[in-house]
C-alpha positions as CSV (number, residue, x, y, z in Angstrom):
1,M,-5.5,-2.9,-8.0
2,T,-4.1,-0.5,-10.7
3,C,-1.0,0.2,-8.7
4,H,-0.3,-2.8,-6.4
5,G,-2.0,-5.4,-8.6
6,P,-4.7,-8.0,-7.7
7,E,-2.3,-9.9,-5.4
8,G,-0.4,-6.9,-4.0
9,K,2.9,-7.6,-5.8
10,G,3.3,-4.1,-7.2
11,D,2.5,-5.4,-10.7
12,G,-0.7,-3.5,-11.5
13,P,-0.9,-1.8,-14.9
14,I,0.1,1.6,-13.5
15,G,2.3,0.3,-10.6
16,K,4.9,-1.2,-12.9
17,A,5.4,2.1,-14.7
18,L,5.9,4.2,-11.6
19,K,9.3,5.4,-10.5
20,P,9.9,3.8,-8.1
21,P,7.4,1.0,-8.8
22,A,4.5,0.3,-6.5
23,G,5.4,-1.7,-3.4
24,D,5.1,-5.5,-3.3
25,F,3.2,-6.4,-0.1
26,S,4.6,-10.0,-0.2
27,S,8.3,-8.8,-0.1
28,A,10.4,-9.3,3.0
29,E,10.8,-5.5,3.4
30,S,7.0,-5.0,3.4
31,K,6.5,-7.8,5.8
32,K,8.7,-5.9,8.3
33,K,6.2,-3.0,8.5
34,S,3.8,-3.0,11.5
35,S,0.1,-2.3,11.2
36,D,0.8,1.2,12.6
37,E,3.4,1.8,9.9
38,L,1.1,0.7,7.2
39,Q,-1.7,2.9,8.5
40,D,0.6,5.9,8.6
41,I,1.6,5.3,4.9
42,I,-2.0,4.9,3.9
43,E,-3.1,8.0,5.7
44,N,-0.1,10.3,4.8
45,G,1.4,8.8,1.7
46,K,5.0,8.0,1.1
47,P,7.4,10.9,0.1
48,K,9.3,10.5,-3.1
49,T,6.9,7.9,-4.4
50,A,3.5,7.9,-6.1
51,M,1.8,6.7,-2.9
52,M,-0.6,9.4,-2.1
53,A,-2.3,10.3,1.2
54,W,-5.7,8.8,1.6
55,K,-6.8,10.4,5.0
56,K,-9.0,12.9,3.2
57,Q,-10.7,10.3,1.0
58,L,-11.2,7.5,3.5
59,N,-12.6,7.5,7.0
60,E,-10.9,5.7,9.9
61,A,-12.9,2.5,9.4
62,E,-12.0,2.4,5.7
63,I,-8.3,2.9,6.5
64,Q,-8.4,0.0,9.0
65,D,-10.1,-2.1,6.3
66,V,-7.2,-1.3,3.9
67,V,-4.6,-2.2,6.5
68,A,-6.3,-5.5,7.2
69,Y,-6.5,-6.2,3.5
70,V,-2.8,-5.4,3.0
71,L,-1.9,-7.8,5.8
72,T,-3.8,-10.6,4.0
73,L,-1.5,-10.1,1.0
74,R,1.6,-11.1,2.9
75,K,2.0,-14.6,1.6
């Protein structure tokens, strides 16, 4: 929420200030990413961005829950 915002548009209070800004899950670019690509980004982070790796903080089921949630934000 603090990075991607309540609707996943990258407009959270911290997300807007990041360089580059947090991703917008409703964007055309984001919608092109497969579930596997999203899982990889969540697990391993995204180089040259503030997106950190979560694989040490979340278990496999939690990561799958995050992927499923991100997919619901593609409006």
